[in-house]
C-alpha positions as CSV (number, residue, x, y, z in Angstrom):
1,M,24.0,-6.6,134.4
2,R,27.0,-7.0,134.5
3,V,28.9,-9.5,131.6
4,T,32.0,-11.3,133.0
5,A,34.2,-13.3,131.4
6,S,34.4,-17.0,131.5
7,P,37.5,-18.3,134.0
8,R,38.8,-20.2,131.1
9,R,38.8,-18.0,129.1
10,T,40.6,-15.4,131.4
11,V,43.3,-18.4,132.1
12,V,43.6,-18.9,128.3
13,L,44.6,-15.2,128.4
14,I,47.4,-14.2,130.9
15,V,48.7,-17.5,130.1
16,A,48.6,-16.3,127.0
17,L,50.4,-13.2,128.0
18,S,52.6,-14.2,130.2
19,L,54.5,-16.7,126.9
20,I,54.3,-13.5,125.3
21,A,56.0,-11.7,127.9
22,A,58.3,-14.0,128.4
23,A,59.1,-13.8,124.5
24,I,60.0,-10.8,124.8
25,L,61.8,-11.0,127.7
26,A,64.5,-13.6,126.5
27,Y,64.7,-11.9,123.2
28,G,65.9,-8.4,125.1
29,L,68.6,-10.5,127.4
30,R,69.5,-12.3,123.9
31,V,70.4,-8.5,122.5
32,A,71.9,-7.4,125.8
33,W,74.0,-9.8,125.9
34,L,75.1,-9.9,122.3
35,M,75.8,-5.7,122.9
36,V,77.1,-6.1,125.9
37,L,78.8,-9.1,127.0
38,A,79.7,-9.4,123.6
39,D,83.7,-9.8,123.6
40,E,86.2,-8.5,121.0
41,G,86.1,-12.5,119.3
42,D,83.7,-12.2,117.7
43,V,83.3,-12.8,114.2
44,P,81.0,-11.5,111.9
45,P,79.7,-15.0,109.0
46,A,80.4,-14.8,105.9
47,S,77.4,-14.3,104.8
48,A,77.1,-10.8,106.4
49,L,77.8,-9.7,102.8
50,T,76.1,-11.0,100.4
51,L,77.7,-11.0,96.9
52,P,77.2,-11.2,92.8
53,A,76.9,-14.9,91.8
54,D,80.1,-14.9,89.2
55,V,82.0,-13.6,92.2
56,T,84.8,-16.3,94.1
57,V,86.0,-15.7,97.5
58,S,89.5,-17.2,97.4
59,S,89.8,-16.9,100.6
60,D,88.5,-16.8,103.9
61,T,90.3,-16.2,106.7
62,I,90.0,-14.6,110.4
63,G,92.7,-12.5,112.3
64,C,92.6,-11.0,115.6
65,G,95.1,-8.0,116.9
66,S,94.5,-5.4,119.7
67,G,90.8,-3.7,118.4
68,G,89.5,-7.5,117.7
69,C,88.5,-10.0,115.5
70,S,87.8,-9.8,111.7
71,R,87.1,-12.1,109.5
72,T,88.6,-10.8,105.9
73,L,86.9,-11.8,102.7
74,T,89.8,-12.3,99.6
75,L,86.6,-12.3,96.5
76,T,87.6,-12.4,92.6
77,P,85.4,-10.5,90.1
78,A,83.9,-12.9,87.3
79,D,85.3,-12.4,83.8
80,G,85.2,-8.4,82.5
81,T,85.3,-7.1,85.6
82,T,87.2,-5.6,87.9
83,P,87.8,-5.5,91.2
84,E,87.0,-1.2,91.8
85,A,83.9,-2.3,89.5
86,L,82.8,-4.9,92.7
87,A,84.1,-3.2,95.3
88,D,81.3,0.0,93.7
89,E,79.2,-2.8,93.0
90,L,79.2,-3.9,96.8
91,G,79.5,-0.6,98.4
92,T,82.9,-1.1,100.7
93,T,84.3,1.9,99.6
94,P,85.9,2.2,101.7
95,Q,83.1,0.9,103.7
96,Q,80.2,-0.1,104.0
97,L,77.4,-0.4,107.1
98,I,75.8,-4.0,106.9
99,P,72.2,-3.7,109.5
100,G,71.9,-6.8,111.9
101,T,69.0,-9.5,111.5
102,F,66.6,-10.4,114.3
103,V,68.7,-12.5,115.1
104,D,71.9,-10.8,115.3
105,P,71.1,-6.7,115.7
106,R,75.2,-5.8,115.7
107,T,75.8,-3.5,112.7
108,V,78.9,-5.7,111.0
109,S,81.0,-3.0,108.6
110,A,82.6,-4.2,105.7
111,F,86.1,-2.2,104.5
112,G,87.0,-3.3,101.4
113,T,90.4,-2.7,99.2
114,V,91.1,-3.8,95.6
115,G,94.7,-5.2,95.2
116,D,96.7,-7.0,92.0
117,G,93.2,-8.7,90.3
118,E,91.4,-9.0,93.8
119,L,89.1,-7.4,96.1
120,V,90.1,-8.2,100.1
121,V,87.2,-7.7,102.2
122,V,87.2,-7.1,106.3
123,L,84.0,-8.2,107.7
124,D,84.0,-7.4,112.0
125,Y,80.9,-5.7,114.8
126,S,83.7,-3.3,115.9
127,S,85.2,0.1,113.4
128,T,83.4,3.1,113.6
129,P,81.9,4.5,110.7
130,Y,84.4,6.1,108.4
131,V,85.3,9.8,108.3
132,P,87.4,11.2,105.3
């Protein structure tokens, strides 16, 4: 004797599988949009770089050039900390590649340069990995 699923259970299973497939397709289309159709004007959020609690962002600017757009953060370290130590702590000397998130899987490049008591960090999506 063969046992079969009830028609109601079959319909629920088909609907559930269809919803899961639609969600996977929607996410795949979003990732494809970000990777293929995103333009040079895309700028990573300042929150892509996790800062220690005692660091002050003294400037946050967005600039665009022939290679795309970037966000420049000027960071003032806490008293008793040098910009070089902050750069080492953040891993931005000379470059840190920050992996993307589930919502935005693109990798963010963070370049740090030390100058006059501050650390200047440039964030962008378009830089290639640093090779010494």
